[in-house]
C-alpha atoms as one frame of an Amber mdcrd trajectory, in Angstrom:
protein
   0.000   0.000   0.000   1.350   3.418  -0.974   1.837   5.879   1.869   0.197
   9.056   0.607   1.509  11.353   3.346   4.122  13.960   2.398   5.338  17.327
   3.546   6.050  20.332   1.376   9.595  21.628   1.684  10.306  25.189   0.524
  13.805  26.639   0.404  13.823  30.384  -0.293  16.983  31.870  -1.732  17.777
  35.364  -2.893  17.498  34.312  -6.554  15.623  31.012  -6.678  13.158  29.131
  -4.489  13.023  25.334  -4.507   9.902  23.374  -3.619   9.337  19.642  -3.266
   7.054  16.965  -1.850   8.931  14.611   0.468   7.737  11.451   2.166   8.730
  10.323   5.652  11.636   8.244   4.304  13.230  11.332   2.765  12.314  10.537
  -0.825  11.509  13.620  -2.898   8.523  12.639  -5.047   8.564  15.811  -7.146
  10.420  19.097  -7.073  10.481  22.384  -8.954  12.432  25.631  -8.842  10.924
  29.079  -9.292  12.402  32.568  -9.458  12.073  34.163  -6.032  11.470  37.553
  -7.638  11.569  39.582  -4.441  11.704  42.746  -6.545   8.004  42.070  -7.197
   5.285  42.269  -4.499   5.253  39.492  -1.904   1.728  38.544  -3.022   3.117
  37.625  -6.449   5.518  35.171  -4.801   2.691  33.611  -2.780   0.539  33.167
  -5.905   3.458  31.498  -7.688   4.016  29.120  -4.773   0.350  28.046  -4.756
   0.440  27.397  -8.515   3.687  25.452  -8.139   2.278  23.252  -5.355  -0.520
  22.194  -7.699   2.070  21.290 -10.351   4.038  19.270  -7.804   0.962  17.250
  -6.868   0.123  16.628 -10.529   3.663  15.356 -11.167   3.299  12.502  -8.652
   1.850   9.278 -10.069  -0.436   8.728  -7.089  -2.589  10.886  -4.837  -0.691
  12.599  -2.027  -1.822  14.211   1.216   0.312  17.170   2.314   0.509  17.096
   6.115   2.482  20.284   6.643   4.846  22.856   5.188   8.432  23.590   6.200
  10.205  26.723   4.997  13.906  27.447   5.122  14.814  31.071   4.459  17.579
  33.553   5.274  16.840  35.076   8.690  13.726  32.929   9.023  12.562  33.080
  12.643  11.001  29.905  14.063   9.274  31.760  16.898   7.750  34.684  15.031
   7.114  33.123  11.627   8.753  36.182  10.080  11.631  36.569   7.656  13.451
  39.385   9.409  15.812  41.810   7.681  17.071  39.377   5.026  19.508  41.440
   2.919  18.874  39.521  -0.334  15.082  39.716  -0.143  13.316  42.979  -0.928
   9.881  42.373   0.586  10.521  44.397   3.736  12.148  43.913   7.118   9.482
  41.670   8.657   7.791  39.365   6.140   4.857  37.379   7.677   5.451  34.322
   5.541   4.018  31.687   7.896   0.738  33.549   8.386   0.330  34.225   4.664
   1.341  30.725   3.566  -1.093  29.115   6.001  -3.850  31.381   4.685  -3.091
  30.426   1.075  -2.444  26.706   1.481  -4.565  25.894   4.521  -1.723  23.848
   5.981   0.296  24.104   9.212   3.516  25.905   8.306   6.829  26.233  10.140
   9.767  28.511   9.353  13.446  28.489  10.219  16.678  29.640   8.611  18.377
  27.571   5.933  21.222  26.289   8.148  18.789  25.096  10.829  16.792  23.340
   8.121  20.005  21.643   6.946  20.612  20.367  10.503  17.113  18.920  10.687
  17.602  17.326   7.281  20.759  15.621   8.525  19.010  14.411  11.675  15.964
  13.092   9.810  17.528  11.752   6.607  21.332  12.102   6.715  24.519  11.189
   8.579  23.208  12.587  11.880  20.330  10.112  12.029  20.285   8.772  15.590
  22.528  11.556  16.929  21.339  13.836  19.735  24.200  16.379  19.832  25.768
  17.719  16.659  26.449  20.869  14.647  25.968  21.428  10.923  28.180  24.037
   9.253  26.967  25.248   5.859  29.843  26.454   3.714  28.325  28.378   0.832
  28.507  32.016  -0.192  28.473  32.633   3.550  28.781  30.414   6.624  25.698
  29.243   8.470  25.218  26.766  11.280  22.528  24.670  12.888  23.025  23.369
  16.442  21.240  20.330  17.880  21.474  19.666  21.636  19.776  16.687  23.295
  17.858  16.021  20.086  16.440  19.545  19.848  17.404  22.334  17.484  18.720
  25.315  19.443  16.843  28.539  18.654  17.758  30.641  21.675  15.389  33.091
  23.331  14.741  35.106  20.151  14.942  32.495  17.397  18.372  33.504  16.083
  20.756  31.200  17.964  23.520  29.462  16.048  25.126  32.245  14.011  28.674
  30.872  14.157  29.543  32.652  10.929  29.216  35.950  12.761  31.506  35.075
  15.635  34.733  37.051  15.673  38.132  35.849  14.519  40.001  39.174  14.445
  38.429  41.696  16.872  37.927  45.239  15.554  39.948  44.591  12.422  40.121
  42.244   9.467  37.752  41.879   6.564  34.462  43.721   6.281  31.078  42.046
   5.942  27.857  43.565   4.641  26.532  43.337   8.221  29.066  45.980   9.255
  31.142  43.469  11.195  34.894  43.251  10.866  36.993  40.108  11.144  34.161
  37.599  11.531  34.386  33.921  10.618  32.203  34.142   7.508  34.572  36.669
   5.939  37.309  34.008   5.943  35.575  30.628   5.832  33.111  30.523   2.942
  33.283  30.402  -0.836  33.601  34.177  -0.828  36.141  34.095   1.998  38.531
  31.699   0.300  38.389  33.840  -2.850  39.468  36.846  -0.795  42.267  34.762
   0.726  43.520  33.769  -2.721  43.761  37.382  -3.852  45.536  38.421  -0.674
  48.060  35.625  -1.205  48.525  36.524  -4.864  49.546  40.032  -3.787  52.033
  38.702  -1.205  53.597  35.735  -2.963  55.752  35.874  -6.097  55.628  32.241
  -7.182  53.576  31.185 -10.220  49.901  30.285  -9.912  47.264  29.448 -12.498
  44.888  31.609 -10.447  46.756  34.798 -11.400  44.972  34.924 -14.756  41.447
  34.862 -13.265  39.687  38.053 -12.175  37.985  38.229  -8.784  34.491  38.207
 -10.308  35.356  35.210 -12.483  36.977  33.195  -9.695  34.873  30.454  -8.101
  35.637  28.078  -5.253  35.750  25.173  -7.714  38.633  26.877  -9.575  40.601
  27.002  -6.318  39.816  23.341  -5.641  40.889  22.281  -9.131  44.109  24.312
  -8.882  44.914  22.802  -5.469  44.429  19.293  -6.807  47.019  20.138  -9.471
  49.450  21.251  -6.766  49.050  25.031  -7.124  50.872  26.582  -4.136  48.541
  29.570  -3.790  45.440  27.361  -3.815  46.938  24.926  -1.312  47.979  27.743
   1.016  44.493  29.269   0.739  42.898  25.989   1.849  45.344  25.623   4.732
  44.668  29.187   5.952  40.894  28.689   5.628  41.075  25.387   7.498  43.180
  26.877  10.274  40.581  29.550  11.012  37.709  27.079  10.736  39.512  24.578
  12.978  40.112  27.261  15.603  36.438  28.256  15.754  35.272  24.632  15.726
  37.493  24.023  18.748  35.633  26.867  20.474  32.322  25.307  19.438  33.390
  21.957  20.898  34.277  23.630  24.206  30.795  25.181  24.324  28.740  22.182
  23.219  30.791  18.942  23.270  28.937  17.588  20.220  29.185  14.035  18.925
  29.872  15.329  15.420  30.354  18.427  13.323  29.008  18.040   9.792  30.240
  20.134   6.863  27.654  20.897   4.198  27.571  23.088   1.090  29.692  24.107
  -1.874  33.062  24.548  -0.171  32.687  21.081   1.364  32.940  19.708  -2.189
  36.703  20.294  -1.882  36.830  17.032   0.096  40.104  16.267   1.839  41.531
  19.665   0.819  39.289  21.226   3.473  38.598  18.202   5.710  42.106  17.037
   6.616  43.669  20.388   7.605  40.485  21.450   9.427  40.549  18.238  11.454
  44.243  18.784  12.246  43.755  22.371  13.445  40.502  21.598  15.273  42.195
  18.932  17.375  45.287  21.096  17.850  43.253  23.946  19.356  40.927  21.670
  21.381  41.211  21.222  25.120  42.757  17.817  25.880  39.521  16.370  27.259
  37.824  16.937  23.871  40.705  16.071  21.537  39.924  13.391  18.917  36.487
  12.773  20.440  34.387  14.774  17.965  33.744  13.354  14.510  34.253  15.809
  11.644  32.112  14.584   8.764  30.707  15.552   5.402  26.972  15.577   4.781
  25.763  12.623   2.737  22.765  14.526   1.400  23.676  15.126  -2.216  21.953
  16.558  -5.255  19.823  19.547  -6.101  17.028  18.820  -3.611  19.071  18.743
  -0.379  17.672  22.104   0.719  14.152  20.798   0.093  14.866  17.773   2.298
  15.952  20.072   5.115  12.825  22.193   4.902  10.569  19.155   4.684  12.338
  17.646   7.718  11.312  20.781   9.625   7.675  20.021   8.813   8.024  16.331
   9.755   9.665  17.319  13.050   6.718  19.573  13.920   4.241  16.827  13.015
   6.041  14.359  15.299   5.972  16.857  18.177   2.180  17.011  17.966   1.647
  13.250  17.796
C-alpha cells in the first residue's frame, strides 16, 4: 500500500526558491524551482508558490496528502514566523510568511533559517540520524550553522541562535562584511572568503599560480579546488589558511557544546580532503585535551539539487512528530 503522506519543503533563496514533496523516508517525489522575484510584491511570490504546489501534486503518479509545510529562508525566525531583515530579499524587514502561507495553502507551516533546516535534514535523513548532539556548518557564499542539543534544534530566546559565521576571529579589524562586522568567521571561511584569501596571497607571494589569470568576479571556489588538486601553491595555502581559522572556531564550538559530530555541508565542502584534513588537524590542535579526537568531523551525505528541500521538509516532519 502506498503511503500518501508527504510534507512540502520550501527553500527560499535570494534568486531562486526550490519546492518539493517529500515522504517520511526522505524521498523527494517531485520538485520544482521558481524565481524568487523579491523585486516584485510578496503577493506575487505567494501566488506562484500556490500554482507550483498544484504542479508538484500533478507530477506525482499517485494521490498525495500534504501534512504540513516547512520553509527554510535567510533570517527565518522559528518563533515569530517572520523573515526578518534578510539582505537579499526585498519584501521588507518583517515578512509574515508563515501567516500568509497558512492562509493560502490551509496547511500548518513552520519557518526556520536555511542552516537550521540543513541540521534537521541531517538528523531526519542524513549522517546525523540517531545523533542527539551535533552541529551542521553550511559552507556556501556565507557560513551558516545549525546546532542540535539533546535532540532539539537550538533557537535561543529570540529564534536567532547558532550564528557561528558571525563570531569574531580578528576583533575590531580584518575583513568587512555587509553586516558591518569586521573580522568575523564568515569573511574568511566561505566560498567568498577563500576567494578573498587567494587574492591576498597573490599580492604577497611571487611564485607562479594558475589563479593569477582569473579576475575576482570570475573566480569560483571550484577553480581554487581544481588548482589545489594540481598542486598550485597559492590554492593549497588558501585551503590551509581557511582550514586553520575554521579549525580554531570549531574548537571553540566543541568547548561550548561537546557535540558528537560536526558536519560540513555546502559548496566549499565539495573540496573534500583539501578542506577536511587540515580542518581536522587544526581543530584537534586547538581543542582542550579532554575533547581532543572525540568529535567526529564529517561531510553531509545529502547530495543533489534537492538537499535544501529535504531540510525544509524535515522541519515540517519534526513539527508533526511533536504534535503526535
